[in-house]
C-alpha positions in Angstrom: 50.7 103.2 60.5 52.4 102.1 63.6 54.1 104.8 65.6 57.9 104.5 65.3 60.5 106.2 67.7 64.2 106.4 67.6 66.4 106.5 70.7 70.2 107.4 70.4 72.4 106.6 73.4 74.3 109.7 73.6 75.5 112.4 76.2 72.3 114.4 75.6 70.1 111.5 76.3 67.8 112.1 79.4 66.3 109.0 80.6 63.6 110.8 82.4 63.6 108.2 85.2 61.5 110.2 87.7 59.2 111.4 84.9 58.0 108.1 83.5 60.7 107.3 81.1 61.4 108.0 77.6 59.3 105.6 75.6 56.4 107.5 74.2 52.9 106.0 75.0 51.9 105.3 71.4 55.3 103.9 70.2 55.0 100.5 68.6 58.2 100.3 66.7 61.3 101.2 68.7 64.7 101.6 67.1 67.8 101.8 69.5 71.1 103.2 68.3 74.2 102.2 70.2 77.5 104.2 69.5 79.5 103.7 72.8 81.2 107.0 73.1 79.1 108.4 75.7 78.1 108.3 79.6 74.6 106.8 78.6 76.4 103.7 77.4 78.8 103.0 80.1 78.5 101.1 83.5 77.1 101.7 87.1 77.6 100.1 90.3 74.3 98.4 91.2 74.4 96.4 94.5 77.6 94.2 94.1 77.7 94.3 90.2 78.7 96.6 87.6 75.8 97.0 85.2 75.3 98.4 81.7 73.2 101.5 81.7 71.2 100.6 78.7 70.2 97.3 80.4 69.4 99.2 83.6 67.0 101.4 81.5 65.4 98.3 79.9 64.6 97.0 83.4 63.0 100.3 84.3 60.9 100.6 81.2 60.3 96.9 80.7 56.4 97.1 80.9 56.4 99.5 78.0 58.9 97.4 76.0 56.8 94.3 76.4 53.9 96.2 74.8 55.9 96.9 71.6 55.4 95.2 68.3 59.1 95.5 67.3 62.5 96.5 68.8 65.3 97.2 66.4 68.8 97.2 67.8 71.4 99.0 65.7 75.0 98.5 66.8 77.3 101.3 65.3 80.4 100.1 67.0 81.6 96.7 68.1 79.3 93.7 68.6 76.1 93.6 70.6 75.0 90.0 69.8 74.7 88.9 73.4 72.4 92.1 74.2 70.2 91.1 71.2 69.7 87.4 72.5 69.1 88.6 76.0 66.4 90.9 74.6 64.7 87.9 72.7 64.6 86.0 75.9 63.3 88.9 77.9 60.7 90.2 75.5 59.4 87.0 74.0 56.4 88.4 72.5 58.1 91.3 70.7 59.9 91.1 67.3 63.4 91.7 68.2 65.7 92.7 65.1 69.6 93.1 65.1 71.5 95.3 62.7 75.3 95.9 62.9 77.4 98.5 61.2 80.4 98.5 63.5 82.6 100.4 61.0 80.2 103.4 61.1 82.3 104.6 64.0 85.2 102.7 64.2 86.4 103.7 60.8 87.2 107.2 62.2 89.4 105.6 64.9 91.1 103.6 62.2 91.8 106.6 60.0 92.9 108.6 62.9 95.5 105.9 63.7 96.6 105.6 60.1 97.3 109.3 59.9 100.2 108.7 62.3 101.8 106.0 59.9 104.1 108.3 58.4 105.4 109.4 61.9 106.9 105.8 62.5 110.6 105.4 61.9 112.2 102.2 60.6 112.5 99.6 63.4 116.0 100.0 65.1 116.9 96.8 66.7 115.6 95.8 70.1 112.9 97.9 71.8 113.8 99.8 74.9 110.6 99.4 77.0 109.2 96.1 77.9 105.8 97.4 79.0 104.0 100.7 78.3 100.9 102.3 79.6 99.6 105.9 79.3 96.3 106.9 80.8 94.5 110.1 80.2 91.0 110.2 81.9 90.7 107.8 84.8 88.3 104.9 84.7 87.7 101.8 86.9 89.8 99.4 84.9 92.5 102.1 84.4 92.6 102.9 88.2 93.2 99.2 88.8 95.9 99.0 86.3 97.7 102.1 87.7 97.4 101.0 91.2 98.9 97.7 90.4 101.6 99.3 88.2 102.5 101.6 91.1 102.7 98.6 93.4 104.9 96.5 91.1 107.3 99.5 90.2 106.0 99.6 86.7 106.9 102.9 84.7 103.4 103.8 83.7 102.0 107.2 83.0 98.8 108.5 84.5 96.8 111.6 85.5 96.6 112.6 89.3 94.2 110.8 91.5 92.4 112.8 94.2 91.5 111.2 97.6 87.7 111.4 96.8 88.1 109.8 93.2 90.2 107.1 95.0 87.7 106.5 97.6 84.9 106.2 94.9 86.9 103.4 92.9 87.8 101.6 96.1 84.2 101.4 97.0 83.3 99.9 93.6 86.2 97.3 93.7 85.1 96.2 97.4 81.7 95.8 96.4 82.3 94.0 93.2 84.8 91.5 94.7 83.3 91.4 98.3 86.3 92.3 100.2 87.1 95.0 102.9 87.5 98.5 101.3 90.9 99.6 100.9 92.0 102.9 102.2 91.8 105.7 99.5 95.2 107.0 98.1 96.1 110.1 96.6 99.0 110.7 94.0 100.3 113.2 91.8 100.4 113.0 88.1 103.1 111.1 86.1 103.0 112.2 82.5 105.2 111.5 79.4 105.2 115.2 78.6 105.6 118.1 80.7 103.7 120.6 79.0 100.0 120.3 78.4 99.1 119.4 74.8 96.2 118.6 72.9 94.8 115.1 72.3 96.0 114.9 68.6 99.5 116.4 69.3 99.6 113.7 72.1 98.7 110.8 69.8 101.2 112.0 67.4 104.1 112.1 69.9 103.1 108.9 71.8 103.5 106.6 68.7 107.4 107.1 69.0 107.4 105.8 72.4 104.8 103.1 71.8 106.8 101.8 68.8 109.8 101.5 71.1 107.8 99.1 73.6 107.0 95.5 73.4 103.7 95.3 75.1 101.1 98.1 75.5 98.3 98.0 78.1 94.9 98.8 76.3 92.2 99.8 78.7 89.2 101.3 76.6 85.9 102.1 78.2 84.4 99.1 79.9 80.8 98.1 79.2 80.7 94.8 81.3 80.9 92.5 78.4 77.6 93.6 76.6 79.5 95.7 73.9 82.4 93.6 72.4 85.1 94.5 69.9 84.5 98.2 70.3 88.2 99.4 70.5 89.4 102.8 69.6 92.8 104.4 68.7 94.6 103.0 71.6 94.1 99.5 70.2 94.8 100.6 66.5 97.7 102.7 67.5 99.3 99.5 69.2 98.8 97.6 66.1 100.2 100.3 63.8 103.4 100.3 66.0 103.7 96.6 66.0 103.5 96.5 69.7 101.5 93.6 71.4 98.3 94.8 73.3 97.5 93.5 76.6 93.7 94.0 77.1 91.9 95.0 80.3 88.5 95.5 78.7 85.6 93.0 78.2 85.6 89.3 78.7 87.8 87.4 76.3 89.2 90.4 74.9 92.7 88.7 74.9 91.4 85.4 73.8 89.5 86.3 70.8 91.1 89.7 69.7 89.2 92.1 67.3 88.1 89.2 65.0 85.1 91.2 63.9 87.5 93.4 62.0 89.8 90.4 60.8 92.5 90.9 63.4 94.2 87.8 65.0 94.4 87.4 68.8 97.9 87.6 70.4 99.4 84.6 72.0 101.7 83.8 75.1 99.7 85.5 77.9 98.2 83.4 80.7 94.4 83.9 79.8 92.9 81.6 82.3 91.1 84.5 83.8 90.1 86.3 80.6 86.7 84.6 80.8 85.8 85.5 84.3 82.3 87.3 84.3 83.1 89.6 87.2 85.0 92.4 85.4 87.1 93.7 88.6 88.1 90.2 89.3 89.0 89.5 85.8 91.2 92.6 85.4 93.0 92.1 88.7 93.6 88.3 88.0 94.8 89.1 84.7 97.5 91.4 85.9 98.4 88.9 88.7 98.6 85.9 86.4 101.0 87.7 83.9 103.1 89.6 86.3 105.9 87.1 85.7 106.1 88.2 82.1 105.8 91.9 82.6 108.7 91.8 85.1 110.9 89.5 83.1 112.7 91.2 80.2 113.6 87.9 78.6 109.9 86.5 78.8 108.7 89.8 77.3 111.0 89.3 74.2 110.0 85.6 74.0 106.4 86.5 73.8 107.0 89.2 71.4 108.9 86.9 69.1 106.2 84.2 69.5 103.8 86.7 68.1 105.7 87.9 65.0 103.2 86.4 62.6 100.2 88.0 64.4 102.0 91.3 64.5 102.6 91.4 60.8 99.1 89.9 59.9 97.2 92.6 62.1 99.5 95.3 60.9 98.9 94.4 57.1 95.3 94.2 57.8 95.2 97.7 59.4 97.2 99.5 56.7 96.2 97.7 53.5 92.4 97.4 54.0 90.1 99.7 52.2 88.1 100.5 55.3 85.8 102.9 53.6 84.7 100.3 51.1 84.1 97.8 54.0 82.0 100.4 55.8 80.0 101.4 52.7 79.2 97.6 52.1 77.9 97.4 55.7 75.8 100.5 55.2 74.3 98.9 51.9 73.2 95.9 54.0 71.1 98.1 56.3 67.4 98.8 55.8 66.7 102.3 54.2 65.0 103.5 57.5 68.3 103.1 59.3 70.5 104.7 56.7 68.2 107.6 56.6 68.4 108.2 60.4 72.3 107.8 60.2 72.4 110.5 57.6 71.1 112.9 59.9 73.4 112.2 62.8 76.5 114.2 63.7 79.3 112.6 65.6 82.3 113.8 67.4 85.3 111.7 68.3 85.6 111.3 72.1 88.6 112.2 74.0 
């Protein structure tokens, strides 16, 4: 019988780069599980590009991978079709299989958002805020958004940024778009709530502000376009509050929406830059291209009205779908060996 090995991309995964890697010498069938809630599934600056860590790992262990009989790719949140096709092209003599059960993890984020449905009040006339953004932990796409927002005078909420963290992000930005590195900046936090509160409590209180805003900036963890449609409660809360999301995430996040889950894309934004491969250039260009909307109350309201049918469709899809039944149907389509492994896993929701 061929030796089988499972690798789960999680915070506890040690790539053992200096010790020969993690693929065991007698493995013939390798199954890779991707959950996208951890540091082993994010991005890293390599040269002038932001690279997805699993793809970097594949380059390091490619000689072992080429000798395998079979590689199974199991996506537990979002869509990894592009990654699957790249693996087929790279390992032409290896059988590559792709299995998708995106609701295995996303159902938890959806249920988390739906808990807050009872907290929403009936809509009372026009909304008070044109745009809204609240950032907890800082990441590259969020840093770009916050810095742009501060320069433009947007009333965003964010944590404090230290000199060293700003220097780290500015280095990444300059390398990715080949420009002179900008001087690091340092600023204090600008929070919605003065007192320190837990993440669940924050989410409960935030929906009232979110439901009073026309546009919300959604900046989930970037994975440089490998993993698509892997949104979390930030996106689902926006739909729940009937607010329009503006995505600074993966390529074409605004243009296609979360079609994998049956949500329609929103219209009215300038999305010429949404398909740019370079993530830093894409995020910066999207913000610049749509500045005329964000700063104009009339245009914001016009865009919101133009999206009314999308807003209603996505809201109804979110609140009226039996997500557990759809998840069960996805699990039923998976091979038994994957279902057995998933039954042994314990997950925690990320902050």
